[in-house]
C-alpha positions as CSV (number, residue, x, y, z in Angstrom):
1,X,-40.8,-58.5,28.5
2,X,-43.8,-58.0,30.5
3,X,-45.4,-54.6,30.3
4,X,-44.4,-54.0,26.7
5,X,-47.2,-53.8,24.3
6,X,-47.3,-55.3,20.9
7,X,-44.8,-53.9,18.3
8,X,-46.6,-52.0,15.6
9,X,-45.4,-50.9,12.2
10,X,-46.0,-47.4,11.0
11,X,-47.0,-47.8,7.4
12,X,-47.5,-44.1,6.5
13,X,-45.7,-43.1,3.3
14,X,-42.5,-41.1,3.7
15,X,-41.6,-38.5,1.1
16,X,-38.0,-37.9,0.4
17,X,-37.2,-34.7,-1.6
18,X,-34.2,-32.9,-2.7
19,X,-33.4,-29.6,-1.0
20,X,-34.5,-26.5,-2.8
21,X,-31.9,-25.2,-5.1
22,X,-29.5,-22.5,-3.7
23,X,-29.4,-19.0,-5.2
24,X,-26.2,-19.9,-7.1
25,X,-27.8,-23.0,-8.6
26,X,-30.9,-21.0,-9.6
27,X,-28.6,-18.7,-11.5
28,X,-26.9,-21.6,-13.3
29,X,-27.1,-21.4,-17.1
30,X,-28.9,-24.8,-17.2
31,X,-31.5,-23.7,-14.6
32,X,-32.1,-20.5,-16.4
33,X,-32.6,-22.3,-19.8
34,X,-34.9,-24.8,-18.1
35,X,-37.0,-22.0,-16.6
36,X,-37.2,-20.3,-20.0
37,X,-38.4,-23.6,-21.6
38,X,-40.9,-24.0,-18.9
39,X,-42.2,-20.5,-19.6
40,X,-41.3,-19.2,-16.2
41,X,-40.4,-15.5,-15.8
42,X,-36.6,-15.0,-15.8
43,X,-35.0,-11.8,-14.7
44,X,-31.6,-11.0,-15.9
45,X,-29.6,-8.0,-14.6
46,X,-26.1,-6.9,-15.8
47,X,-24.0,-6.0,-12.8
48,X,-21.6,-3.1,-13.3
49,X,-18.0,-4.0,-12.2
50,X,-19.1,-7.5,-11.2
51,X,-16.2,-9.9,-10.6
52,X,-13.6,-7.2,-10.3
53,X,-11.6,-6.6,-7.1
54,X,-12.3,-2.9,-7.0
55,X,-14.8,-1.3,-4.7
56,X,-17.6,0.6,-6.3
57,X,-16.3,3.9,-4.7
58,X,-13.0,3.7,-6.6
59,X,-14.5,4.2,-10.0
60,X,-13.7,7.2,-12.1
61,X,-17.3,8.4,-12.2
62,X,-16.6,10.2,-8.9
63,X,-14.0,12.4,-10.6
64,X,-15.6,12.9,-14.0
65,X,-17.0,16.3,-13.3
66,X,-13.7,17.4,-11.8
67,X,-11.8,16.1,-14.9
68,X,-14.2,17.8,-17.3
69,X,-13.8,21.1,-15.6
70,X,-10.0,20.8,-15.6
71,X,-8.6,23.2,-18.2
72,X,-4.9,23.1,-17.1
73,X,-2.5,22.7,-20.0
74,X,-0.2,19.8,-19.2
75,X,2.7,20.1,-21.6
76,X,6.4,19.8,-20.7
77,X,9.0,22.3,-21.6
78,X,10.9,22.0,-24.9
79,X,14.3,23.1,-25.9
80,X,14.1,26.7,-27.1
81,X,15.1,27.5,-30.8
82,X,18.0,29.7,-29.7
83,X,19.5,26.8,-27.7
84,X,19.1,24.3,-30.6
85,X,20.9,26.7,-33.0
86,X,23.6,27.5,-30.5
87,X,24.4,23.8,-29.9
88,X,24.5,23.1,-33.7
89,X,26.7,26.2,-34.3
90,X,29.2,25.4,-31.5
91,X,29.4,21.7,-32.6
92,X,30.0,22.7,-36.2
93,X,32.7,25.2,-35.2
94,X,34.5,22.5,-33.3
95,X,34.0,20.1,-36.3
96,X,32.5,17.4,-34.1
97,X,29.9,14.9,-35.0
98,X,27.0,14.2,-32.7
99,X,28.6,10.9,-31.7
100,X,31.9,12.6,-30.9
101,X,30.3,15.2,-28.7
102,X,28.1,12.9,-26.6
103,X,25.6,10.1,-26.9
104,X,24.1,10.7,-30.4
105,X,20.5,10.3,-29.2
106,X,20.9,13.0,-26.6
107,X,22.4,15.5,-29.1
108,X,19.8,14.6,-31.7
109,X,17.0,15.3,-29.2
110,X,18.5,18.6,-28.2
111,X,19.2,19.8,-31.8
112,X,15.7,18.7,-32.9
113,X,14.0,20.4,-29.9
114,X,12.4,17.2,-28.6
115,X,14.4,16.9,-25.4
116,X,13.2,18.3,-22.1
117,X,15.8,20.9,-21.1
118,X,18.1,19.6,-18.3
119,X,20.5,22.2,-16.9
120,X,23.2,19.6,-16.0
121,X,23.3,18.3,-19.6
122,X,23.4,21.9,-21.0
123,X,26.3,22.8,-18.7
124,X,28.2,19.7,-19.7
125,X,27.6,20.6,-23.4
126,X,28.9,24.1,-22.7
127,X,32.1,22.7,-21.2
128,X,32.6,20.2,-24.0
129,X,32.0,22.8,-26.7
130,X,33.8,25.6,-24.8
131,X,30.9,27.9,-25.6
132,X,28.1,29.8,-23.8
133,X,24.8,28.2,-24.9
134,X,22.4,29.7,-22.4
135,X,21.5,33.3,-22.7
136,X,20.1,35.4,-19.9
137,X,16.6,36.6,-20.5
């Protein structure tokens, strides 16, 4: 081992530290509470739509003005009073109950005016009652 000098020890102190906390760890509830106890300034921000799977552009706020300006009346058509009376009159003349004529719920809806007029159902009722229910305007 000629040519090799004496072995020396390096006695300088070595500091081992933990890594700085990540952003997620800094937002941890424990870390926030510890910072508050220490008197540090803590900023809290409520994020809108955070944690949802929707992009920010798909919110309804883009269409609110359009919806506010919309004045269209969106109501479906109801059975006219003349048709209701014609169905009841023809059924009574034939001495049929609602159940004997067709499904009771369908006849009830038509006679009460709650049904949405369906021309196929009205034509079937005309055939079953042997009467003209629709009047030309």
